[in-house]
PyMOL Python script that loads the backbone (N, CA, C, O; Angstrom):
from pymol import cmd

cmd.read_pdbstr("""\
ATOM      1  N   UNK A   1     101.462  92.944  90.650  1.00  0.00           N
ATOM      2  CA  UNK A   1     102.535  93.210  91.688  1.00  0.00           C
ATOM      3  C   UNK A   1     101.962  92.693  93.013  1.00  0.00           C
ATOM      4  O   UNK A   1     100.797  92.925  93.338  1.00  0.00           O
ATOM      5  N   UNK A   2     102.821  91.978  93.776  1.00  0.00           N
ATOM      6  CA  UNK A   2     102.392  91.453  95.052  1.00  0.00           C
ATOM      7  C   UNK A   2     103.061  92.410  96.138  1.00  0.00           C
ATOM      8  O   UNK A   2     104.274  92.618  96.159  1.00  0.00           O
ATOM      9  N   UNK A   3     102.227  92.930  96.970  1.00  0.00           N
ATOM     10  CA  UNK A   3     102.777  93.798  98.034  1.00  0.00           C
ATOM     11  C   UNK A   3     102.334  93.276  99.391  1.00  0.00           C
ATOM     12  O   UNK A   3     101.208  92.811  99.571  1.00  0.00           O
ATOM     13  N   UNK A   4     103.259  93.369 100.341  1.00  0.00           N
ATOM     14  CA  UNK A   4     103.074  92.890 101.696  1.00  0.00           C
ATOM     15  C   UNK A   4     103.288  94.063 102.695  1.00  0.00           C
ATOM     16  O   UNK A   4     104.211  94.868 102.572  1.00  0.00           O
ATOM     17  N   UNK A   5     102.391  94.096 103.664  1.00  0.00           N
ATOM     18  CA  UNK A   5     102.563  95.085 104.780  1.00  0.00           C
ATOM     19  C   UNK A   5     102.777  94.304 105.983  1.00  0.00           C
ATOM     20  O   UNK A   5     101.949  93.466 106.341  1.00  0.00           O
ATOM     21  N   UNK A   6     103.897  94.547 106.657  1.00  0.00           N
ATOM     22  CA  UNK A   6     104.227  93.995 107.933  1.00  0.00           C
ATOM     23  C   UNK A   6     103.889  95.072 109.016  1.00  0.00           C
ATOM     24  O   UNK A   6     104.525  96.123 109.094  1.00  0.00           O
ATOM     25  N   UNK A   7     102.895  94.764 109.811  1.00  0.00           N
ATOM     26  CA  UNK A   7     102.372  95.839 110.732  1.00  0.00           C
ATOM     27  C   UNK A   7     101.728  95.177 111.921  1.00  0.00           C
ATOM     28  O   UNK A   7     101.584  93.956 111.995  1.00  0.00           O
ATOM     29  N   UNK A   8     101.339  96.044 112.865  1.00  0.00           N
ATOM     30  CA  UNK A   8     100.544  95.590 113.996  1.00  0.00           C
ATOM     31  C   UNK A   8      99.099  95.387 113.461  1.00  0.00           C
ATOM     32  O   UNK A   8      98.803  95.813 112.345  1.00  0.00           O
ATOM     33  N   UNK A   9      98.180  94.730 114.256  1.00  0.00           N
ATOM     34  CA  UNK A   9      96.889  94.373 113.782  1.00  0.00           C
ATOM     35  C   UNK A   9      96.043  95.616 113.303  1.00  0.00           C
ATOM     36  O   UNK A   9      95.388  95.552 112.263  1.00  0.00           O
ATOM     37  N   UNK A  10      96.072  96.691 114.050  1.00  0.00           N
ATOM     38  CA  UNK A  10      95.310  97.835 113.666  1.00  0.00           C
ATOM     39  C   UNK A  10      95.762  98.426 112.380  1.00  0.00           C
ATOM     40  O   UNK A  10      94.940  98.723 111.514  1.00  0.00           O
ATOM     41  N   UNK A  11      96.992  98.602 112.227  1.00  0.00           N
ATOM     42  CA  UNK A  11      97.506  99.152 110.994  1.00  0.00           C
ATOM     43  C   UNK A  11      97.260  98.212 109.807  1.00  0.00           C
ATOM     44  O   UNK A  11      97.071  98.701 108.693  1.00  0.00           O
ATOM     45  N   UNK A  12      97.255  96.985 109.980  1.00  0.00           N
ATOM     46  CA  UNK A  12      97.064  95.998 108.922  1.00  0.00           C
ATOM     47  C   UNK A  12      95.632  96.024 108.342  1.00  0.00           C
ATOM     48  O   UNK A  12      95.417  95.696 107.175  1.00  0.00           O
ATOM     49  N   UNK A  13      94.732  96.394 109.128  1.00  0.00           N
ATOM     50  CA  UNK A  13      93.263  96.332 108.640  1.00  0.00           C
ATOM     51  C   UNK A  13      93.005  97.140 107.366  1.00  0.00           C
ATOM     52  O   UNK A  13      92.413  96.661 106.399  1.00  0.00           O
ATOM     53  N   UNK A  14      93.488  98.413 107.415  1.00  0.00           N
ATOM     54  CA  UNK A  14      93.234  99.294 106.293  1.00  0.00           C
ATOM     55  C   UNK A  14      94.012  98.784 105.021  1.00  0.00           C
ATOM     56  O   UNK A  14      93.515  98.815 103.895  1.00  0.00           O
ATOM     57  N   UNK A  15      95.209  98.338 105.284  1.00  0.00           N
ATOM     58  CA  UNK A  15      96.063  97.836 104.115  1.00  0.00           C
ATOM     59  C   UNK A  15      95.453  96.605 103.426  1.00  0.00           C
ATOM     60  O   UNK A  15      95.556  96.436 102.211  1.00  0.00           O
ATOM     61  N   UNK A  16      94.816  95.752 104.241  1.00  0.00           N
ATOM     62  CA  UNK A  16      94.092  94.636 103.615  1.00  0.00           C
ATOM     63  C   UNK A  16      93.002  95.149 102.658  1.00  0.00           C
ATOM     64  O   UNK A  16      92.808  94.617 101.565  1.00  0.00           O
ATOM     65  N   UNK A  17      92.289  96.215 103.115  1.00  0.00           N
ATOM     66  CA  UNK A  17      91.218  96.738 102.158  1.00  0.00           C
ATOM     67  C   UNK A  17      91.787  97.360 100.969  1.00  0.00           C
ATOM     68  O   UNK A  17      91.131  97.417  99.928  1.00  0.00           O
ATOM     69  N   UNK A  18      93.026  97.853 101.063  1.00  0.00           N
ATOM     70  CA  UNK A  18      93.652  98.420  99.867  1.00  0.00           C
ATOM     71  C   UNK A  18      94.264  97.427  98.884  1.00  0.00           C
ATOM     72  O   UNK A  18      94.729  97.781  97.801  1.00  0.00           O
ATOM     73  N   UNK A  19      94.239  96.114  99.332  1.00  0.00           N
ATOM     74  CA  UNK A  19      94.710  95.050  98.434  1.00  0.00           C
ATOM     75  C   UNK A  19      96.050  94.464  98.831  1.00  0.00           C
ATOM     76  O   UNK A  19      96.565  93.580  98.148  1.00  0.00           O
ATOM     77  N   UNK A  20      96.611  94.935  99.908  1.00  0.00           N
ATOM     78  CA  UNK A  20      97.842  94.317 100.364  1.00  0.00           C
ATOM     79  C   UNK A  20      97.688  93.073 101.102  1.00  0.00           C
ATOM     80  O   UNK A  20      96.628  92.798 101.663  1.00  0.00           O
ATOM     81  N   UNK A  21      98.824  92.223 101.125  1.00  0.00           N
ATOM     82  CA  UNK A  21      98.698  91.072 101.979  1.00  0.00           C
ATOM     83  C   UNK A  21      99.296  91.507 103.347  1.00  0.00           C
ATOM     84  O   UNK A  21     100.493  91.791 103.401  1.00  0.00           O
ATOM     85  N   UNK A  22      98.519  91.568 104.439  1.00  0.00           N
ATOM     86  CA  UNK A  22      99.026  92.075 105.649  1.00  0.00           C
ATOM     87  C   UNK A  22      99.659  90.870 106.411  1.00  0.00           C
ATOM     88  O   UNK A  22      99.090  89.779 106.434  1.00  0.00           O
ATOM     89  N   UNK A  23     100.800  91.085 107.006  1.00  0.00           N
ATOM     90  CA  UNK A  23     101.440  90.108 107.931  1.00  0.00           C
ATOM     91  C   UNK A  23     101.477  90.805 109.261  1.00  0.00           C
ATOM     92  O   UNK A  23     102.252  91.741 109.458  1.00  0.00           O
ATOM     93  N   UNK A  24     100.628  90.347 110.200  1.00  0.00           N
ATOM     94  CA  UNK A  24     100.525  90.881 111.550  1.00  0.00           C
ATOM     95  C   UNK A  24     101.697  90.387 112.368  1.00  0.00           C
ATOM     96  O   UNK A  24     101.800  89.180 112.586  1.00  0.00           O
ATOM     97  N   UNK A  25     102.592  91.254 112.838  1.00  0.00           N
ATOM     98  CA  UNK A  25     103.769  90.875 113.515  1.00  0.00           C
ATOM     99  C   UNK A  25     103.881  91.509 114.866  1.00  0.00           C
ATOM    100  O   UNK A  25     103.349  92.591 115.116  1.00  0.00           O
ATOM    101  N   UNK A  26     104.585  90.818 115.740  1.00  0.00           N
ATOM    102  CA  UNK A  26     104.997  91.439 117.004  1.00  0.00           C
ATOM    103  C   UNK A  26     106.570  91.314 117.008  1.00  0.00           C
ATOM    104  O   UNK A  26     107.173  90.773 116.082  1.00  0.00           O
ATOM    105  N   UNK A  27     107.171  91.834 118.081  1.00  0.00           N
ATOM    106  CA  UNK A  27     108.727  91.928 118.135  1.00  0.00           C
ATOM    107  C   UNK A  27     109.310  90.516 117.926  1.00  0.00           C
ATOM    108  O   UNK A  27     110.354  90.388 117.286  1.00  0.00           O
ATOM    109  N   UNK A  28     108.666  89.453 118.448  1.00  0.00           N
ATOM    110  CA  UNK A  28     109.229  88.144 118.405  1.00  0.00           C
ATOM    111  C   UNK A  28     109.005  87.458 116.998  1.00  0.00           C
ATOM    112  O   UNK A  28     109.618  86.423 116.738  1.00  0.00           O
ATOM    113  N   UNK A  29     108.176  87.995 116.132  1.00  0.00           N
ATOM    114  CA  UNK A  29     107.851  87.295 114.891  1.00  0.00           C
ATOM    115  C   UNK A  29     108.195  88.143 113.690  1.00  0.00           C
ATOM    116  O   UNK A  29     108.009  87.697 112.558  1.00  0.00           O
ATOM    117  N   UNK A  30     108.702  89.378 113.899  1.00  0.00           N
ATOM    118  CA  UNK A  30     108.931  90.302 112.749  1.00  0.00           C
ATOM    119  C   UNK A  30     109.985  89.715 111.826  1.00  0.00           C
ATOM    120  O   UNK A  30     109.824  89.787 110.608  1.00  0.00           O
ATOM    121  N   UNK A  31     111.018  89.158 112.335  1.00  0.00           N
ATOM    122  CA  UNK A  31     112.120  88.639 111.416  1.00  0.00           C
ATOM    123  C   UNK A  31     111.568  87.533 110.562  1.00  0.00           C
ATOM    124  O   UNK A  31     111.838  87.550 109.361  1.00  0.00           O
ATOM    125  N   UNK A  32     110.856  86.616 111.036  1.00  0.00           N
ATOM    126  CA  UNK A  32     110.253  85.528 110.224  1.00  0.00           C
ATOM    127  C   UNK A  32     109.391  86.085 109.184  1.00  0.00           C
ATOM    128  O   UNK A  32     109.516  85.676 108.030  1.00  0.00           O
ATOM    129  N   UNK A  33     108.515  86.991 109.486  1.00  0.00           N
ATOM    130  CA  UNK A  33     107.574  87.628 108.607  1.00  0.00           C
ATOM    131  C   UNK A  33     108.390  88.418 107.496  1.00  0.00           C
ATOM    132  O   UNK A  33     108.018  88.379 106.323  1.00  0.00           O
ATOM    133  N   UNK A  34     109.447  89.094 107.869  1.00  0.00           N
ATOM    134  CA  UNK A  34     110.178  89.852 106.978  1.00  0.00           C
ATOM    135  C   UNK A  34     110.925  88.980 105.953  1.00  0.00           C
ATOM    136  O   UNK A  34     110.991  89.308 104.768  1.00  0.00           O
ATOM    137  N   UNK A  35     111.476  87.879 106.434  1.00  0.00           N
ATOM    138  CA  UNK A  35     112.149  86.903 105.572  1.00  0.00           C
ATOM    139  C   UNK A  35     111.190  86.338 104.594  1.00  0.00           C
ATOM    140  O   UNK A  35     111.531  86.209 103.418  1.00  0.00           O
ATOM    141  N   UNK A  36     109.923  85.966 105.037  1.00  0.00           N
ATOM    142  CA  UNK A  36     108.912  85.405 104.162  1.00  0.00           C
ATOM    143  C   UNK A  36     108.564  86.478 103.029  1.00  0.00           C
ATOM    144  O   UNK A  36     108.513  86.201 101.830  1.00  0.00           O
ATOM    145  N   UNK A  37     108.347  87.657 103.541  1.00  0.00           N
ATOM    146  CA  UNK A  37     107.995  88.711 102.539  1.00  0.00           C
ATOM    147  C   UNK A  37     109.119  89.038 101.534  1.00  0.00           C
ATOM    148  O   UNK A  37     108.842  89.346 100.375  1.00  0.00           O
ATOM    149  N   UNK A  38     110.336  88.973 101.965  1.00  0.00           N
ATOM    150  CA  UNK A  38     111.422  89.062 101.046  1.00  0.00           C
ATOM    151  C   UNK A  38     111.423  88.037  99.861  1.00  0.00           C
ATOM    152  O   UNK A  38     111.772  88.347  98.722  1.00  0.00           O
ATOM    153  N   UNK A  39     111.008  86.808 100.224  1.00  0.00           N
ATOM    154  CA  UNK A  39     110.859  85.778  99.222  1.00  0.00           C
ATOM    155  C   UNK A  39     109.611  85.993  98.189  1.00  0.00           C
ATOM    156  O   UNK A  39     109.676  85.751  96.983  1.00  0.00           O
ATOM    157  N   UNK A  40     108.511  86.470  98.850  1.00  0.00           N
ATOM    158  CA  UNK A  40     107.277  86.473  98.107  1.00  0.00           C
ATOM    159  C   UNK A  40     106.774  87.791  97.482  1.00  0.00           C
ATOM    160  O   UNK A  40     105.911  87.775  96.605  1.00  0.00           O
ATOM    161  N   UNK A  41     107.321  88.929  97.941  1.00  0.00           N
ATOM    162  CA  UNK A  41     106.708  90.165  97.574  1.00  0.00           C
ATOM    163  C   UNK A  41     107.569  90.927  96.634  1.00  0.00           C
ATOM    164  O   UNK A  41     108.780  90.729  96.533  1.00  0.00           O
ATOM    165  N   UNK A  42     106.849  91.875  95.896  1.00  0.00           N
ATOM    166  CA  UNK A  42     107.586  92.838  95.014  1.00  0.00           C
ATOM    167  C   UNK A  42     107.751  94.075  95.813  1.00  0.00           C
ATOM    168  O   UNK A  42     108.699  94.815  95.550  1.00  0.00           O
ATOM    169  N   UNK A  43     106.868  94.390  96.822  1.00  0.00           N
ATOM    170  CA  UNK A  43     107.016  95.582  97.643  1.00  0.00           C
ATOM    171  C   UNK A  43     106.677  95.203  99.048  1.00  0.00           C
ATOM    172  O   UNK A  43     105.714  94.469  99.275  1.00  0.00           O
ATOM    173  N   UNK A  44     107.459  95.693 100.025  1.00  0.00           N
ATOM    174  CA  UNK A  44     107.286  95.415 101.438  1.00  0.00           C
ATOM    175  C   UNK A  44     107.121  96.853 102.101  1.00  0.00           C
ATOM    176  O   UNK A  44     107.960  97.747 101.987  1.00  0.00           O
ATOM    177  N   UNK A  45     106.003  96.948 102.764  1.00  0.00           N
ATOM    178  CA  UNK A  45     105.835  98.127 103.645  1.00  0.00           C
ATOM    179  C   UNK A  45     105.937  97.639 105.081  1.00  0.00           C
ATOM    180  O   UNK A  45     105.236  96.691 105.434  1.00  0.00           O
ATOM    181  N   UNK A  46     106.755  98.220 105.914  1.00  0.00           N
ATOM    182  CA  UNK A  46     106.886  97.742 107.323  1.00  0.00           C
ATOM    183  C   UNK A  46     106.857  98.943 108.150  1.00  0.00           C
ATOM    184  O   UNK A  46     107.450  99.962 107.799  1.00  0.00           O
ATOM    185  N   UNK A  47     106.119  98.856 109.352  1.00  0.00           N
ATOM    186  CA  UNK A  47     106.099  99.925 110.261  1.00  0.00           C
ATOM    187  C   UNK A  47     107.502 100.190 110.883  1.00  0.00           C
ATOM    188  O   UNK A  47     108.290  99.275 111.124  1.00  0.00           O
ATOM    189  N   UNK A  48     107.743 101.416 111.112  1.00  0.00           N
ATOM    190  CA  UNK A  48     109.088 101.834 111.661  1.00  0.00           C
ATOM    191  C   UNK A  48     109.297 101.095 113.034  1.00  0.00           C
ATOM    192  O   UNK A  48     110.404 100.656 113.344  1.00  0.00           O
ATOM    193  N   UNK A  49     108.286 100.984 113.776  1.00  0.00           N
ATOM    194  CA  UNK A  49     108.485 100.288 115.091  1.00  0.00           C
ATOM    195  C   UNK A  49     108.931  98.851 114.920  1.00  0.00           C
ATOM    196  O   UNK A  49     109.807  98.383 115.647  1.00  0.00           O
ATOM    197  N   UNK A  50     108.340  98.143 113.969  1.00  0.00           N
ATOM    198  CA  UNK A  50     108.699  96.734 113.723  1.00  0.00           C
ATOM    199  C   UNK A  50     110.112  96.588 113.031  1.00  0.00           C
ATOM    200  O   UNK A  50     110.889  95.670 113.293  1.00  0.00           O
ATOM    201  N   UNK A  51     110.359  97.605 112.108  1.00  0.00           N
ATOM    202  CA  UNK A  51     111.637  97.614 111.417  1.00  0.00           C
ATOM    203  C   UNK A  51     112.804  97.781 112.426  1.00  0.00           C
ATOM    204  O   UNK A  51     113.906  97.286 112.193  1.00  0.00           O
ATOM    205  N   UNK A  52     112.542  98.480 113.541  1.00  0.00           N
ATOM    206  CA  UNK A  52     113.581  98.638 114.520  1.00  0.00           C
ATOM    207  C   UNK A  52     113.885  97.305 115.290  1.00  0.00           C
ATOM    208  O   UNK A  52     114.912  97.168 115.954  1.00  0.00           O
ATOM    209  N   UNK A  53     112.939  96.341 115.163  1.00  0.00           N
ATOM    210  CA  UNK A  53     113.107  95.072 115.842  1.00  0.00           C
ATOM    211  C   UNK A  53     114.048  94.121 115.051  1.00  0.00           C
ATOM    212  O   UNK A  53     114.566  93.134 115.574  1.00  0.00           O
ATOM    213  N   UNK A  54     114.230  94.477 113.785  1.00  0.00           N
ATOM    214  CA  UNK A  54     115.157  93.697 112.914  1.00  0.00           C
ATOM    215  C   UNK A  54     116.616  93.970 113.274  1.00  0.00           C
ATOM    216  O   UNK A  54     116.968  95.070 113.698  1.00  0.00           O
ATOM    217  N   UNK A  55     117.466  92.941 113.096  1.00  0.00           N
ATOM    218  CA  UNK A  55     118.899  93.277 113.282  1.00  0.00           C
ATOM    219  C   UNK A  55     119.335  94.270 112.189  1.00  0.00           C
ATOM    220  O   UNK A  55     119.018  94.113 111.010  1.00  0.00           O
ATOM    221  N   UNK A  56     120.048  95.260 112.618  1.00  0.00           N
ATOM    222  CA  UNK A  56     120.424  96.308 111.696  1.00  0.00           C
ATOM    223  C   UNK A  56     121.036  95.818 110.451  1.00  0.00           C
ATOM    224  O   UNK A  56     120.724  96.327 109.374  1.00  0.00           O
ATOM    225  N   UNK A  57     121.932  94.809 110.539  1.00  0.00           N
ATOM    226  CA  UNK A  57     122.580  94.330 109.413  1.00  0.00           C
ATOM    227  C   UNK A  57     121.646  93.670 108.372  1.00  0.00           C
ATOM    228  O   UNK A  57     121.866  93.736 107.162  1.00  0.00           O
ATOM    229  N   UNK A  58     120.567  93.016 108.932  1.00  0.00           N
ATOM    230  CA  UNK A  58     119.547  92.426 108.008  1.00  0.00           C
ATOM    231  C   UNK A  58     118.797  93.442 107.308  1.00  0.00           C
ATOM    232  O   UNK A  58     118.581  93.334 106.101  1.00  0.00           O
ATOM    233  N   UNK A  59     118.351  94.509 108.049  1.00  0.00           N
ATOM    234  CA  UNK A  59     117.649  95.631 107.402  1.00  0.00           C
ATOM    235  C   UNK A  59     118.489  96.366 106.331  1.00  0.00           C
ATOM    236  O   UNK A  59     118.030  96.644 105.223  1.00  0.00           O
ATOM    237  N   UNK A  60     119.734  96.661 106.723  1.00  0.00           N
ATOM    238  CA  UNK A  60     120.605  97.407 105.794  1.00  0.00           C
ATOM    239  C   UNK A  60     120.863  96.530 104.502  1.00  0.00           C
ATOM    240  O   UNK A  60     120.848  97.101 103.412  1.00  0.00           O
ATOM    241  N   UNK A  61     121.087  95.233 104.569  1.00  0.00           N
ATOM    242  CA  UNK A  61     121.225  94.398 103.467  1.00  0.00           C
ATOM    243  C   UNK A  61     120.006  94.394 102.589  1.00  0.00           C
ATOM    244  O   UNK A  61     120.135  94.476 101.368  1.00  0.00           O
ATOM    245  N   UNK A  62     118.867  94.304 103.140  1.00  0.00           N
ATOM    246  CA  UNK A  62     117.547  94.168 102.418  1.00  0.00           C
ATOM    247  C   UNK A  62     117.308  95.458 101.730  1.00  0.00           C
ATOM    248  O   UNK A  62     116.793  95.442 100.612  1.00  0.00           O
ATOM    249  N   UNK A  63     117.658  96.646 102.335  1.00  0.00           N
ATOM    250  CA  UNK A  63     117.381  97.939 101.718  1.00  0.00           C
ATOM    251  C   UNK A  63     118.338  98.147 100.475  1.00  0.00           C
ATOM    252  O   UNK A  63     118.020  98.942  99.589  1.00  0.00           O
ATOM    253  N   UNK A  64     119.388  97.498 100.427  1.00  0.00           N
ATOM    254  CA  UNK A  64     120.296  97.634  99.389  1.00  0.00           C
ATOM    255  C   UNK A  64     120.043  96.704  98.058  1.00  0.00           C
ATOM    256  O   UNK A  64     120.550  96.907  96.955  1.00  0.00           O
ATOM    257  N   UNK A  65     119.218  95.726  98.379  1.00  0.00           N
ATOM    258  CA  UNK A  65     118.722  94.835  97.273  1.00  0.00           C
ATOM    259  C   UNK A  65     117.875  95.564  96.322  1.00  0.00           C
ATOM    260  O   UNK A  65     117.177  96.509  96.690  1.00  0.00           O
ATOM    261  N   UNK A  66     117.919  95.139  95.075  1.00  0.00           N
ATOM    262  CA  UNK A  66     117.043  95.714  94.072  1.00  0.00           C
ATOM    263  C   UNK A  66     115.600  95.315  94.210  1.00  0.00           C
ATOM    264  O   UNK A  66     114.708  96.119  93.937  1.00  0.00           O
ATOM    265  N   UNK A  67     115.364  94.174  94.599  1.00  0.00           N
ATOM    266  CA  UNK A  67     113.945  93.683  94.848  1.00  0.00           C
ATOM    267  C   UNK A  67     114.038  92.758  96.127  1.00  0.00           C
ATOM    268  O   UNK A  67     115.013  92.052  96.384  1.00  0.00           O
ATOM    269  N   UNK A  68     112.941  92.854  96.862  1.00  0.00           N
ATOM    270  CA  UNK A  68     111.738  93.753  96.700  1.00  0.00           C
ATOM    271  C   UNK A  68     112.044  95.175  97.239  1.00  0.00           C
ATOM    272  O   UNK A  68     112.977  95.395  98.011  1.00  0.00           O
ATOM    273  N   UNK A  69     111.215  96.102  96.790  1.00  0.00           N
ATOM    274  CA  UNK A  69     111.355  97.479  97.204  1.00  0.00           C
ATOM    275  C   UNK A  69     110.811  97.460  98.571  1.00  0.00           C
ATOM    276  O   UNK A  69     109.780  96.833  98.815  1.00  0.00           O
ATOM    277  N   UNK A  70     111.511  98.174  99.558  1.00  0.00           N
ATOM    278  CA  UNK A  70     111.146  98.159 100.958  1.00  0.00           C
ATOM    279  C   UNK A  70     110.924  99.634 101.391  1.00  0.00           C
ATOM    280  O   UNK A  70     111.755 100.492 101.092  1.00  0.00           O
ATOM    281  N   UNK A  71     109.858  99.912 102.060  1.00  0.00           N
ATOM    282  CA  UNK A  71     109.572 101.253 102.609  1.00  0.00           C
ATOM    283  C   UNK A  71     109.059 101.052 104.087  1.00  0.00           C
ATOM    284  O   UNK A  71     108.374 100.100 104.460  1.00  0.00           O
ATOM    285  N   UNK A  72     109.497 102.094 104.865  1.00  0.00           N
ATOM    286  CA  UNK A  72     109.008 102.123 106.257  1.00  0.00           C
ATOM    287  C   UNK A  72     107.941 103.185 106.433  1.00  0.00           C
ATOM    288  O   UNK A  72     107.932 104.197 105.731  1.00  0.00           O
ATOM    289  N   UNK A  73     107.037 102.946 107.382  1.00  0.00           N
ATOM    290  CA  UNK A  73     105.902 103.835 107.547  1.00  0.00           C
ATOM    291  C   UNK A  73     105.570 103.910 109.054  1.00  0.00           C
ATOM    292  O   UNK A  73     106.031 103.057 109.813  1.00  0.00           O
ATOM    293  N   UNK A  74     104.832 104.847 109.479  1.00  0.00           N
ATOM    294  CA  UNK A  74     104.362 104.979 110.835  1.00  0.00           C
ATOM    295  C   UNK A  74     103.258 103.956 111.106  1.00  0.00           C
ATOM    296  O   UNK A  74     102.510 103.566 110.209  1.00  0.00           O
ATOM    297  N   UNK A  75     103.180 103.537 112.359  1.00  0.00           N
ATOM    298  CA  UNK A  75     102.075 102.602 112.758  1.00  0.00           C
ATOM    299  C   UNK A  75     100.969 103.328 113.345  1.00  0.00           C
ATOM    300  O   UNK A  75     101.154 104.473 113.755  1.00  0.00           O
ATOM    301  N   UNK A  76      99.814 102.759 113.426  1.00  0.00           N
ATOM    302  CA  UNK A  76      98.705 103.351 114.146  1.00  0.00           C
ATOM    303  C   UNK A  76      98.417 102.515 115.420  1.00  0.00           C
ATOM    304  O   UNK A  76      98.683 101.313 115.403  1.00  0.00           O
ATOM    305  N   UNK A  77      97.917 103.060 116.456  1.00  0.00           N
ATOM    306  CA  UNK A  77      98.019 104.529 116.743  1.00  0.00           C
ATOM    307  C   UNK A  77      99.316 104.823 117.466  1.00  0.00           C
ATOM    308  O   UNK A  77      99.923 103.948 118.084  1.00  0.00           O
ATOM    309  N   UNK A  78      99.715 106.058 117.374  1.00  0.00           N
ATOM    310  CA  UNK A  78     100.968 106.642 118.061  1.00  0.00           C
ATOM    311  C   UNK A  78     102.172 105.798 117.731  1.00  0.00           C
ATOM    312  O   UNK A  78     103.016 105.651 118.615  1.00  0.00           O
ATOM    313  N   UNK A  79     102.339 105.249 116.601  1.00  0.00           N
ATOM    314  CA  UNK A  79     103.562 104.526 116.265  1.00  0.00           C
ATOM    315  C   UNK A  79     104.722 105.475 116.010  1.00  0.00           C
ATOM    316  O   UNK A  79     104.548 106.673 115.789  1.00  0.00           O
ATOM    317  N   UNK A  80     105.908 104.890 116.051  1.00  0.00           N
ATOM    318  CA  UNK A  80     107.102 105.698 115.711  1.00  0.00           C
ATOM    319  C   UNK A  80     107.150 105.990 114.243  1.00  0.00           C
ATOM    320  O   UNK A  80     106.715 105.203 113.402  1.00  0.00           O
ATOM    321  N   UNK A  81     107.704 107.169 113.958  1.00  0.00           N
ATOM    322  CA  UNK A  81     107.915 107.588 112.582  1.00  0.00           C
ATOM    323  C   UNK A  81     109.185 107.106 112.007  1.00  0.00           C
ATOM    324  O   UNK A  81     110.171 106.981 112.733  1.00  0.00           O
ATOM    325  N   UNK A  82     109.228 106.811 110.681  1.00  0.00           N
ATOM    326  CA  UNK A  82     110.479 106.434 110.082  1.00  0.00           C
ATOM    327  C   UNK A  82     111.443 107.679 110.138  1.00  0.00           C
ATOM    328  O   UNK A  82     111.022 108.825 110.293  1.00  0.00           O
ATOM    329  N   UNK A  83     112.695 107.375 110.008  1.00  0.00           N
ATOM    330  CA  UNK A  83     113.745 108.333 110.051  1.00  0.00           C
ATOM    331  C   UNK A  83     113.583 109.377 108.853  1.00  0.00           C
ATOM    332  O   UNK A  83     113.203 108.960 107.759  1.00  0.00           O
ATOM    333  N   UNK A  84     113.844 110.614 109.030  1.00  0.00           N
ATOM    334  CA  UNK A  84     113.817 111.555 107.911  1.00  0.00           C
ATOM    335  C   UNK A  84     115.138 111.446 107.255  1.00  0.00           C
ATOM    336  O   UNK A  84     116.121 112.062 107.668  1.00  0.00           O
ATOM    337  N   UNK A  85     115.155 110.653 106.224  1.00  0.00           N
ATOM    338  CA  UNK A  85     116.378 110.355 105.437  1.00  0.00           C
ATOM    339  C   UNK A  85     116.998 111.519 104.789  1.00  0.00           C
ATOM    340  O   UNK A  85     118.223 111.583 104.682  1.00  0.00           O
ATOM    341  N   UNK A  86     116.206 112.462 104.343  1.00  0.00           N
ATOM    342  CA  UNK A  86     116.761 113.639 103.716  1.00  0.00           C
ATOM    343  C   UNK A  86     117.481 114.497 104.764  1.00  0.00           C
ATOM    344  O   UNK A  86     118.566 115.002 104.477  1.00  0.00           O
ATOM    345  N   UNK A  87     116.935 114.678 105.939  1.00  0.00           N
ATOM    346  CA  UNK A  87     117.574 115.397 107.000  1.00  0.00           C
ATOM    347  C   UNK A  87     118.865 114.716 107.411  1.00  0.00           C
ATOM    348  O   UNK A  87     119.893 115.371 107.582  1.00  0.00           O
ATOM    349  N   UNK A  88     118.809 113.360 107.573  1.00  0.00           N
ATOM    350  CA  UNK A  88     119.918 112.635 107.957  1.00  0.00           C
ATOM    351  C   UNK A  88     121.108 112.700 106.956  1.00  0.00           C
ATOM    352  O   UNK A  88     122.263 112.845 107.355  1.00  0.00           O
ATOM    353  N   UNK A  89     120.788 112.587 105.659  1.00  0.00           N
ATOM    354  CA  UNK A  89     121.720 112.674 104.665  1.00  0.00           C
ATOM    355  C   UNK A  89     122.359 114.055 104.611  1.00  0.00           C
ATOM    356  O   UNK A  89     123.554 114.180 104.347  1.00  0.00           O
ATOM    357  N   UNK A  90     121.567 115.089 104.859  1.00  0.00           N
ATOM    358  CA  UNK A  90     122.126 116.430 104.945  1.00  0.00           C
ATOM    359  C   UNK A  90     123.125 116.578 106.017  1.00  0.00           C
ATOM    360  O   UNK A  90     124.186 117.171 105.824  1.00  0.00           O
ATOM    361  N   UNK A  91     122.807 116.056 107.125  1.00  0.00           N
ATOM    362  CA  UNK A  91     123.724 116.115 108.325  1.00  0.00           C
ATOM    363  C   UNK A  91     125.037 115.400 107.989  1.00  0.00           C
ATOM    364  O   UNK A  91     126.119 115.911 108.281  1.00  0.00           O
ATOM    365  N   UNK A  92     124.938 114.242 107.386  1.00  0.00           N
ATOM    366  CA  UNK A  92     126.135 113.410 107.031  1.00  0.00           C
ATOM    367  C   UNK A  92     126.987 114.230 106.020  1.00  0.00           C
ATOM    368  O   UNK A  92     128.214 114.233 106.111  1.00  0.00           O
ATOM    369  N   UNK A  93     126.354 114.896 105.099  1.00  0.00           N
ATOM    370  CA  UNK A  93     127.118 115.644 104.044  1.00  0.00           C
ATOM    371  C   UNK A  93     127.477 117.060 104.572  1.00  0.00           C
ATOM    372  O   UNK A  93     128.179 117.788 103.870  1.00  0.00           O
ATOM    373  N   UNK A  94     127.035 117.470 105.752  1.00  0.00           N
ATOM    374  CA  UNK A  94     127.343 118.747 106.270  1.00  0.00           C
ATOM    375  C   UNK A  94     126.630 119.909 105.733  1.00  0.00           C
ATOM    376  O   UNK A  94     127.090 121.044 105.859  1.00  0.00           O
ATOM    377  N   UNK A  95     125.472 119.656 105.110  1.00  0.00           N
ATOM    378  CA  UNK A  95     124.678 120.684 104.495  1.00  0.00           C
ATOM    379  C   UNK A  95     123.296 120.901 105.122  1.00  0.00           C
ATOM    380  O   UNK A  95     122.462 121.607 104.555  1.00  0.00           O
ATOM    381  N   UNK A  96     123.052 120.292 106.299  1.00  0.00           N
ATOM    382  CA  UNK A  96     121.830 120.424 106.974  1.00  0.00           C
ATOM    383  C   UNK A  96     121.613 121.870 107.508  1.00  0.00           C
ATOM    384  O   UNK A  96     122.538 122.555 107.944  1.00  0.00           O
ATOM    385  N   UNK A  97     120.345 122.270 107.441  1.00  0.00           N
ATOM    386  CA  UNK A  97     120.092 123.602 108.043  1.00  0.00           C
ATOM    387  C   UNK A  97     119.264 123.422 109.272  1.00  0.00           C
ATOM    388  O   UNK A  97     118.929 124.401 109.939  1.00  0.00           O
TER     389      UNK A  97
END
""", "prot")
cmd.dss("prot")
cmd.show_as("cartoon", "prot")
cmd.util.cbc("prot")
cmd.orient("prot")
């Protein structure tokens, strides 16, 4: 399985040691790296901060595809957290506490 991590330089260091192919991105290069990863990877991990730089329709379409699997994660240091999807789904369904 080929997995790609799209992250800032600090976050990418540890993922390289774990066996991922890191793509170090900034706001102006994240879409190009994301498109490349969609072609090449089985799994894409992207920091929430960089995922927010993608056009929403591009991210939404990619998340609906069967492959590659895409997950968002927090960046280091002090990066933004991914949305709490369970809480968001509960609010949409009217069952959030």
